[in-house]
C-alpha positions in Angstrom: -77.3 -54.5 45.9 -79.0 -56.3 43.0 -79.2 -60.0 43.6 -80.8 -61.4 40.4 -81.1 -65.1 40.0 -78.7 -66.1 37.3 -79.5 -69.6 36.1 -76.3 -69.9 34.2 -74.1 -68.8 37.0 -72.7 -71.9 38.6 -70.1 -71.7 41.3 -68.5 -74.8 39.9 -69.6 -76.9 37.0 -66.6 -78.8 35.9 -68.3 -81.9 37.1 -71.8 -82.9 37.5 -72.8 -80.4 40.2 -74.1 -77.0 39.3 -75.1 -74.5 42.0 -76.2 -70.9 41.6 -74.7 -67.7 43.0 -77.9 -66.8 44.7 -78.1 -70.0 46.8 -74.5 -69.5 47.9 -75.4 -66.0 49.0 -77.9 -67.5 51.3 -75.0 -69.2 53.0 -73.1 -65.9 53.2 -76.0 -63.9 54.4 -76.8 -66.0 57.3 -80.1 -66.9 58.9 -82.0 -64.1 57.3 -81.1 -65.3 53.9 -80.7 -63.0 50.9 -82.7 -60.2 52.5 -79.9 -59.9 55.1 -77.2 -59.0 52.6 -78.3 -55.4 52.2 -78.5 -55.2 55.9 -74.9 -56.4 56.2 -73.8 -53.8 53.7 -75.7 -51.1 55.6 -74.0 -52.2 58.7 -70.7 -51.9 56.9 -71.1 -48.3 56.4 -71.3 -48.0 60.0 -48.0 -87.2 54.3 -49.3 -88.8 57.1 -47.9 -90.7 54.4 -45.2 -88.9 54.6 -47.5 -87.8 57.3 -47.8 -84.2 57.7 -46.6 -83.8 61.2 -44.8 -80.5 61.5 -46.6 -80.0 64.8 -48.6 -82.4 66.9 -50.9 -81.1 69.6 -53.3 -83.3 71.4 -56.1 -80.9 72.2 -56.7 -79.9 75.8 -60.3 -79.8 77.0 -60.3 -76.0 76.9 -63.7 -74.5 77.7 -65.7 -72.7 75.1 -68.3 -70.0 75.7 -70.1 -71.0 72.5 -69.6 -74.8 72.3 -72.1 -76.0 69.7 -73.8 -79.4 70.0 -72.4 -82.4 68.1 -75.5 -84.1 66.6 -73.8 -86.9 64.8 -71.5 -89.3 66.5 -72.8 -88.4 70.0 -72.0 -91.9 71.2 -68.5 -91.7 69.9 -65.6 -92.1 72.4 -61.9 -92.3 72.4 -59.7 -90.2 70.2 -59.2 -89.2 66.6 -56.6 -87.5 64.4 -56.8 -84.4 62.3 -54.5 -83.5 59.4 -54.4 -79.7 58.9 -53.0 -77.5 56.2 -53.8 -74.4 58.3 -50.2 -73.8 59.1 -50.1 -70.0 59.4 -50.4 -68.6 62.9 -53.9 -67.0 62.6 -55.8 -70.0 61.0 -53.8 -72.5 63.1 -55.0 -70.9 66.3 -58.6 -70.6 64.9 -58.7 -74.3 64.1 -57.2 -75.2 67.5 -60.0 -73.2 69.1 -62.5 -75.3 67.3 -60.8 -78.5 68.2 -60.6 -77.5 71.8 -64.3 -76.7 71.9 -65.1 -80.1 70.4 -63.0 -81.9 73.0 -64.6 -79.9 75.8 -68.0 -80.8 74.5 -67.5 -84.5 73.7 -64.4 -85.6 75.7 -62.9 -87.0 72.5 -59.2 -86.1 72.3 -57.9 -84.9 68.9 -54.3 -85.1 67.8 -53.7 -82.3 65.3 -51.0 -82.9 62.6 -50.3 -79.6 60.9 -48.3 -79.4 57.6 -47.3 -76.3 55.7 -50.2 -75.3 53.3 -48.4 -75.8 50.0 -46.7 -79.0 51.0 -50.0 -80.4 52.2 -51.6 -79.7 48.8 -48.6 -81.0 46.9 -48.5 -84.3 48.8 -52.2 -85.0 49.2 -52.3 -87.9 46.8 -49.5 -89.8 48.5 -51.0 -88.8 51.9 -54.4 -90.2 51.2 -53.0 -93.4 49.7 -50.8 -93.9 52.8 -52.0 -93.7 56.4 -53.9 -90.4 56.5 -55.4 -88.8 59.6 -59.1 -89.6 60.3 -60.2 -86.1 59.3 -58.3 -83.6 57.1 -58.6 -80.1 55.6 -59.5 -79.8 51.9 -61.4 -77.9 49.3 -64.9 -78.1 47.8 -65.6 -78.8 44.2 -63.6 -80.7 41.5 -60.7 -81.7 43.8 -63.0 -83.1 46.4 -64.9 -85.1 43.8 -61.6 -86.3 42.3 -60.5 -88.0 45.5 -64.0 -89.2 46.4 -64.2 -90.9 43.0 -60.9 -92.7 43.6 -62.2 -94.1 46.9 -59.7 -92.0 48.9 -62.3 -90.2 51.0 -65.1 -91.5 53.3 -68.8 -91.2 52.7 -70.2 -88.8 55.4 -73.8 -88.6 54.1 -75.0 -89.6 57.6 -73.2 -86.6 59.0 -75.0 -84.4 56.5 -78.3 -85.8 57.7 -77.6 -84.0 61.0 -75.9 -80.8 59.7 -77.7 -80.3 56.4 -80.2 -77.8 57.8 -77.3 -75.4 58.4 -76.3 -75.2 54.7 -77.9 -74.0 51.5 -78.3 -76.5 48.6 -75.4 -74.7 46.9 -73.0 -75.7 49.6 -74.4 -79.2 49.8 -73.9 -79.5 46.1 -70.3 -78.3 46.4 -69.8 -81.0 49.1 -71.3 -83.9 47.0 -69.4 -86.4 45.0 -70.2 -87.7 41.5 -72.1 -90.6 43.2 -74.5 -88.3 44.9 -73.0 -88.9 48.4 -71.5 -86.2 50.6 -67.7 -86.2 51.3 -67.1 -82.7 52.5 -68.1 -80.3 55.3 -67.6 -76.6 54.4 -66.6 -74.0 56.9 -66.1 -70.7 55.0 -65.3 -69.1 51.7 -63.5 -65.9 50.6 -63.0 -63.8 47.5 -59.8 -63.1 45.6 -59.5 -59.3 45.4 -57.1 -56.4 45.2 -56.2 -55.5 48.7 -54.8 -52.2 49.8 -54.3 -49.9 52.8 -56.9 -47.2 53.1 -54.5 -44.8 54.8 -52.0 -45.0 51.9 -54.7 -44.4 49.3 -56.0 -41.4 51.3 -52.6 -40.0 51.8 -51.6 -40.2 48.1 -55.1 -39.4 46.7 -55.4 -42.7 44.9 -58.8 -43.6 43.6 -60.2 -47.2 43.3 -59.8 -48.2 39.6 -62.8 -49.5 37.8 -61.2 -50.4 34.5 -57.9 -52.0 33.5 -56.8 -48.7 32.0 -57.5 -46.9 35.4 -55.6 -49.7 37.0 -52.5 -49.3 34.9 -52.7 -45.5 35.3 -52.8 -46.0 39.1 -49.9 -48.5 38.9 -47.7 -46.0 37.0 -48.6 -43.3 39.5 -47.5 -45.6 42.3 -44.2 -46.2 40.6 -43.6 -42.5 40.2 -44.3 -42.2 44.0 -41.6 -44.8 44.7 -44.0 -47.7 45.4 -44.2 -51.2 44.0 -47.7 -51.1 42.5 -48.5 -54.8 43.1 -46.9 -57.1 45.7 -46.3 -60.5 44.2 -45.0 -63.8 45.5 -45.2 -67.3 43.9 -42.5 -69.3 45.6 -45.2 -71.9 46.5 -46.3 -72.2 42.9 -50.1 -71.6 43.4 -50.6 -67.9 44.2 -50.0 -66.8 40.6 -52.8 -69.1 39.5 -55.3 -66.6 40.8 -53.9 -64.0 38.3 -54.3 -66.4 35.5 -57.9 -67.2 36.6 -59.0 -63.5 36.7 -57.4 -62.6 33.4 -58.9 -65.6 31.7 -62.4 -64.8 33.1 -62.1 -61.1 32.3 -60.9 -61.7 28.7 -62.6 -64.9 27.7 -65.5 -65.3 30.1 -66.3 -67.7 32.9 -67.7 -70.4 30.7 -64.6 -70.6 28.6 -62.5 -70.6 31.8 -64.3 -73.6 33.4 -64.3 -75.5 30.1 -60.5 -74.9 29.9 -60.1 -76.2 33.4 -62.2 -79.3 32.6 -60.0 -80.0 29.5 -62.8 -79.2 27.1 -60.9 -76.3 25.6 -57.3 -76.4 24.5 -54.4 -74.6 26.0 -53.1 -73.9 22.5 -56.2 -71.8 21.8 -55.6 -68.2 20.7 -57.7 -67.1 23.7 -55.2 -68.6 26.1 -52.3 -67.0 24.3 -54.1 -63.6 24.7 -54.3 -64.1 28.4 -50.5 -64.6 28.7 -49.8 -61.7 26.4 -52.0 -59.4 28.5 -50.4 -60.8 31.7 -46.9 -60.0 30.3 -47.9 -56.3 29.9 -48.9 -56.2 33.6 -45.9 -57.9 35.0 -43.8 -54.7 35.0 -46.1 -53.4 37.7 -45.6 -56.5 39.9 -42.9 -57.0 42.6 -39.8 -58.5 41.0 -38.3 -61.9 41.9 -41.7 -63.3 42.8 -40.5 -66.9 42.6 -38.3 -66.4 45.7 -41.1 -64.8 47.7 -43.9 -66.4 49.7 -47.4 -65.0 49.7 -46.9 -64.1 53.3 -43.9 -62.0 52.5 -45.7 -60.4 49.6 -48.5 -59.5 52.0 -46.1 -57.9 54.3 -44.8 -55.7 51.5 -48.3 -54.3 51.1 -48.9 -54.0 54.8 -45.6 -52.1 55.3 -46.6 -49.7 52.4 -43.7 -50.9 50.2 -46.3 -52.1 47.7 -49.5 -50.2 47.0 -51.8 -53.2 46.3 -51.9 -57.0 46.4 -54.1 -59.4 44.4 -54.8 -62.4 46.6 -57.6 -64.0 48.6 -58.7 -62.1 51.7 -56.8 -64.5 53.8 -53.9 -62.1 53.2 -55.5 -60.1 56.0 -54.1 -62.8 58.4 -50.7 -61.2 58.0 -52.0 -58.0 59.6 -51.9 -59.1 63.2 -52.2 -55.6 64.6 -55.9 -54.8 64.8 -55.4 -51.2 63.8 -53.5 -52.3 60.7 -56.1 -54.9 59.9 -58.8 -52.2 60.2 -56.8 -50.1 57.7 -57.1 -52.9 55.0 -59.7 -52.8 52.3 -60.1 -54.3 48.8 -61.8 -54.0 45.5 -62.6 -56.5 42.6 -60.0 -56.9 39.9 -60.8 -54.2 37.3 -62.9 -54.8 34.2 -61.5 -55.0 30.7 -64.4 -53.5 28.7 -65.3 -56.9 27.1 -68.7 -58.6 26.8 -67.8 -60.4 30.0 -67.8 -57.4 32.2 -71.3 -58.1 33.4 -70.2 -61.4 34.8 -68.0 -59.7 37.4 -66.4 -63.1 37.7 -64.1 -63.9 40.7 -62.5 -66.8 42.5 -64.2 -67.4 45.9 -63.0 -70.8 47.1 -64.8 -72.9 49.7 -62.6 -74.5 52.4 -63.6 -77.3 54.6 -62.9 -80.9 55.8 -63.1 -84.5 54.6 -62.8 -87.9 56.3 -60.3 -90.6 55.3 -61.6 -93.6 53.5 -60.7 -95.9 56.4 -60.5 -93.8 59.5 -59.2 -95.5 62.7 -62.1 -94.2 64.7 -64.9 -93.5 62.3 -67.4 -92.6 65.0 -65.1 -90.0 66.5 -64.2 -88.7 63.0 -67.8 -88.2 62.1 -68.5 -86.6 65.5 -65.8 -84.1 64.8 -67.1 -83.3 61.3 -70.7 -83.0 62.7 -69.4 -80.5 65.2 -67.4 -78.5 62.7 -70.6 -78.3 60.5 -72.5 -76.2 63.0 -72.8 -72.4 63.0 -71.4 -72.4 66.5 -68.2 -74.0 65.4 -67.9 -71.6 62.4 -68.3 -68.7 64.8 -65.5 -70.0 67.0 -63.2 -70.2 64.0 -64.1 -66.8 62.5 -63.6 -65.1 65.9 -59.9 -65.9 65.6 -59.7 -65.6 61.8 -62.1 -62.9 60.7 -60.9 -62.9 57.1 -63.5 -65.2 55.7 -67.3 -65.5 55.6 -69.2 -68.4 57.2 -70.6 -71.2 55.1 -73.6 -71.9 57.3 -76.8 -70.1 56.6 -77.5 -69.6 60.3 -74.1 -68.5 61.3 -73.9 -65.4 63.5 -73.0 -62.5 61.2 -73.7 -59.8 63.7 -70.1 -59.5 64.6 -68.7 -59.4 61.1 -66.0 -56.8 60.7 -65.7 -54.5 57.7 -63.4 -56.9 56.0 -66.0 -59.7 56.1 -68.9 -57.4 55.2 -66.9 -56.2 52.1 -66.3 -59.9 51.2 -70.0 -60.6 51.3 -70.6 -57.5 49.2 -68.1 -58.5 46.5 -69.2 -62.1 46.3 -72.8 -60.9 46.2 -72.0 -58.6 43.2 -70.3 -61.4 41.3 -72.5 -63.2 38.8 -69.9 -66.0 38.1 -67.9 -67.6 40.9 -65.0 -70.0 40.3 -63.2 -72.0 43.0 -59.6 -71.6 41.9 -57.4 -73.0 39.2 -56.0 -75.8 41.4 -59.5 -76.7 42.6 -61.3 -76.5 39.2 -59.0 -78.9 37.4 -57.6 -82.3 38.0 -54.9 -82.3 40.7 -52.2 -84.1 38.7 -52.5 -81.2 36.1 -52.5 -78.4 38.7 -49.6 -79.6 40.9 -45.9 -78.9 40.8 -45.3 -81.0 37.8 -48.1 -79.3 35.9 -49.5 -75.7 36.0 -47.5 -74.6 39.1 -44.3 -75.3 37.1 -45.7 -74.0 33.8 -46.7 -70.6 35.3 -43.4 -70.2 37.1 -41.7 -70.9 33.8 -43.8 -68.1 32.2 -43.0 -65.7 35.1 -39.3 -66.5 34.6 -39.4 -65.4 31.0 -42.7 -63.8 29.9 -41.1 -62.9 26.5 -40.6 -66.6 25.5 -42.3 -68.3 22.5 -45.8 -68.6 23.9 -46.9 -70.9 21.1 -44.3 -73.4 22.1 -45.0 -72.8 25.8 -48.7 -73.4 25.4 -48.0 -76.5 23.2 -46.1 -77.9 26.1 -48.9 -77.3 28.6 -51.4 -79.1 26.2 -49.0 -82.0 25.6 -48.7 -82.4 29.4 -52.4 -82.4 29.8 -52.8 -85.0 27.0 -50.2 -87.2 28.7 -52.2 -87.6 31.8 -54.1 -90.9 32.4 -57.8 -90.9 31.6 -60.1 -90.2 34.5 
């Protein structure tokens, strides 16, 4: 696999931080760095404000076979709280495993407050301005910097002084605020791809499409075979953003996309209209009534062979709880459009992780937890229960990666341009339910509407937002 350095290939550059694809690959590849990626591929062939408290579980001091050391906050005592958006069964258990290992190592009790993923994101501003938990789940990039700049997140630069050796400069850059301080601890990332069942493709003789024409030809064949070509669910408002991202990057290029996300390009541009026009031609191949379906239900449609494919992050694999079924899943990048941007192979590959509240009740315990999470051992504990992502730490153990994770590393490695995701690459008050979530759902409700008027409405909303 070619791994050329691409100076102009930032993971996220909507702010002041720019990091390259190659340095991120060091994080993916593990301790051996870039040289280990081919080896991996070879192996493959073989509101606390309205406080989020749907569940509250003080962690028991469960033993862990691989409990990593907590460098920072080693003198911390007492207890701390953790606000989590990892509400689905697989990631929820994986996170609890990490919390239990932390408590076993330090004796610090952690109360976990879990809130449904979409609700957590939609209420994050109110949550952080109220009485947030000491530590909470969040995302790298623009949305991290947005809250850090507002003084709603705590400076954890001292934590990075102990965990920094585990991460590439790319991941440190993605964890750094506009003031040069660190506010985020990454744990994993994952690509947005077209997921399918290998057994279905083999049974029907389907081939992996390379171009959008191949893709639509395959979709028509699936329809003639009685299948829904593409599972689709956007009840939560954010999953369809991934489709906008990939179409915009395929048709207009990565640089145009990130400039649009940063407000430097206009939503009334003809290039944006072209994205929606192309999207409208693809919707007949998508599962109907998407606004009444969650991504989890859409994933089940693909897993149960009612739908032939599903474009989503690889976390969709969490829904395949039977190991044999999970092993039957595979994926490919969204097809190319035959434009000058084909060589970019751009994708969304978001980085997930954790932040600290601006005024935690027990800052020492909160920093001890973050220091623990930022170790390769903690990442390994998480990925053992949720093997649908790839570790952020450069020295994480990749020897037990499954085919799903190896394929993730391969696709991210082959991408010359990597975005975070629409709701992470732009300002939160634009991406939320009153903004792009609602606008995209409006488009999906009537893709034949007057697009000029529709896009004028999006731009007017953006222009109405307060200056940052």
